[in-house]
C-alpha positions in Angstrom: -41.1 -21.9 -5.6 -38.2 -22.2 -8.1 -35.2 -20.1 -9.0 -35.4 -18.8 -12.5 -33.5 -16.3 -14.6 -34.8 -12.8 -14.8 -36.2 -12.2 -18.3 -34.6 -8.8 -18.5 -31.1 -9.1 -16.9 -30.6 -12.8 -16.7 -29.8 -12.8 -12.9 -31.2 -15.6 -10.8 -34.4 -14.7 -8.9 -37.3 -16.5 -7.2 -40.3 -17.1 -9.5 -42.6 -15.7 -6.8 -40.7 -12.5 -6.4 -42.8 -9.5 -7.6 -39.7 -7.8 -9.1 -36.0 -8.6 -9.9 -33.8 -7.3 -7.1 -31.1 -6.4 -9.7 -33.0 -4.6 -12.4 -36.5 -4.2 -11.0 -38.3 -6.0 -13.9 -41.7 -7.5 -12.9 -40.7 -11.2 -12.7 -43.9 -12.8 -11.4 -46.1 -11.0 -13.9 -43.9 -11.9 -16.9 -43.5 -15.5 -15.8 -47.3 -16.0 -15.3 -47.9 -14.6 -18.8 -45.2 -16.9 -20.3 -46.6 -20.0 -18.4 -50.0 -19.4 -19.9 -48.7 -19.5 -23.5 -45.7 -21.9 -23.3 -44.1 -24.5 -21.1 -42.2 -23.5 -18.0 -38.9 -21.8 -18.9 -35.8 -23.7 -18.5 -32.8 -22.1 -16.8 -30.4 -20.6 -19.3 -26.7 -21.2 -18.9 -25.2 -18.6 -16.6 -23.5 -15.8 -18.5 -19.9 -15.3 -17.7 -18.6 -11.8 -18.0 -15.2 -11.3 -19.3 -13.2 -9.7 -16.5 -10.0 -8.2 -17.6 -7.1 -9.4 -15.5 -5.6 -6.0 -15.3 -7.0 -2.5 -15.4 -5.3 0.5 -16.9 -4.9 2.2 -13.5 -3.0 -0.9 -12.3 -0.5 -0.4 -15.2 -0.1 3.3 -14.4 0.5 2.5 -10.7 3.0 -0.2 -11.5 4.9 2.1 -13.9 5.0 4.8 -11.2 6.4 2.4 -8.6 9.1 1.2 -11.0 10.0 4.8 -11.8 10.2 5.7 -8.1 12.4 2.6 -7.5 14.8 3.7 -10.2 15.0 7.2 -8.9 15.6 6.0 -5.3 18.3 3.6 -6.6 20.1 6.3 -8.6 20.1 8.9 -5.9 21.2 6.4 -3.2 24.1 5.3 -5.4 25.0 8.9 -6.0 25.1 9.6 -2.2 27.2 6.5 -1.7 29.7 7.6 -4.3 29.9 11.1 -2.7 30.5 9.6 0.7 33.2 7.3 -0.7 34.9 10.2 -2.5 34.8 12.3 0.7 36.3 9.4 2.7 39.1 9.0 0.1 39.8 12.7 0.3 39.8 12.6 4.1 42.2 9.6 4.1 44.6 11.3 1.7 45.1 14.2 4.2 48.2 14.1 6.5 47.8 13.6 10.2 47.2 16.7 12.3 50.6 17.9 13.7 49.1 18.4 17.2 49.9 16.3 20.4 46.9 16.1 22.7 47.6 15.4 26.4 45.7 16.0 29.6 46.5 16.6 33.3 44.6 17.4 36.5 43.7 21.0 37.0 45.8 22.7 39.7 43.5 25.5 40.8 40.0 24.1 40.0 37.9 21.0 39.2 38.4 18.5 36.4 41.1 18.0 33.8 43.0 20.4 31.6 43.7 19.5 27.9 47.1 20.5 26.5 47.4 20.9 22.7 51.0 21.2 21.3 51.5 22.4 17.8 54.4 20.3 16.4 54.5 22.1 13.0 56.4 25.2 11.9 53.3 27.3 11.2 50.4 28.7 13.2 47.3 26.5 13.2 43.7 27.6 13.8 41.8 24.6 14.9 38.3 23.8 16.2 38.1 21.6 19.2 34.7 20.0 19.9 34.2 18.4 23.3 31.2 16.2 24.1 30.1 14.7 27.5 28.3 11.4 26.9 26.6 11.5 30.3 25.1 15.0 30.2 24.8 15.2 26.4 26.5 18.6 26.4 28.7 19.7 23.5 31.0 22.7 23.2 33.3 23.9 20.4 36.4 26.0 21.0 38.4 27.9 18.3 42.1 27.7 19.2 45.0 29.5 17.5 48.1 27.6 18.3 51.5 29.2 17.5 54.3 27.0 16.0 56.0 24.7 18.5 53.8 26.1 21.3 51.2 24.6 23.7 47.7 25.8 24.4 45.7 24.6 27.4 41.9 24.5 27.8 40.1 23.8 31.1 37.4 25.0 33.4 38.7 28.7 33.1 37.7 28.5 29.4 34.3 27.2 30.2 34.5 23.4 30.3 35.2 21.1 33.2 36.8 18.1 31.5 36.0 14.7 33.0 36.7 11.1 32.3 34.7 9.8 29.3 34.6 13.2 27.5 35.2 12.9 23.7 37.5 15.4 22.1 37.7 16.1 18.4 40.3 18.6 16.9 39.8 19.5 13.2 41.7 21.6 10.7 40.7 21.7 7.0 44.1 20.5 5.7 44.5 17.6 8.1 42.8 14.4 9.3 40.7 15.0 12.4 42.2 14.1 15.7 39.8 12.1 17.9 40.4 11.2 21.6 38.4 10.0 24.5 39.6 10.9 28.0 40.2 7.9 30.2 
């Protein structure tokens, strides 16, 4: 038994195999006819198929990845620029003319927040309170007259406690951020 090249496709096959496993050509029959008329066939040099190193779909995929990368880069830079511009605008605003203090509640539980408007005009502000322990958040709209004080406590729907975060905002001023001790 010897390994020979298939006379049809050139793949290596046993000389006793009835047919080539690749192309189905009758190998044993063809080889026996050839042996009767000529000397045993020598093995031809193996054929090397030219394999292209890249395929067209690979170029398309690479192009799409590059395009996606460019789009992501451009949009991320755009978002960064917008955030930087917003931060510059926020920093250029004056400080909120409100003094925030706190005291213990006299008639109920928790603390009472006092907000004093130190400006000469009425201010409508939003005060957002967050409790880190219970993950509760509540926002109050407060209208504070010039040179007046407004207080918020359990009667307004929030029992202030140590560790609560308070944020007071007005569109024309920097936000006022405090954490109750």
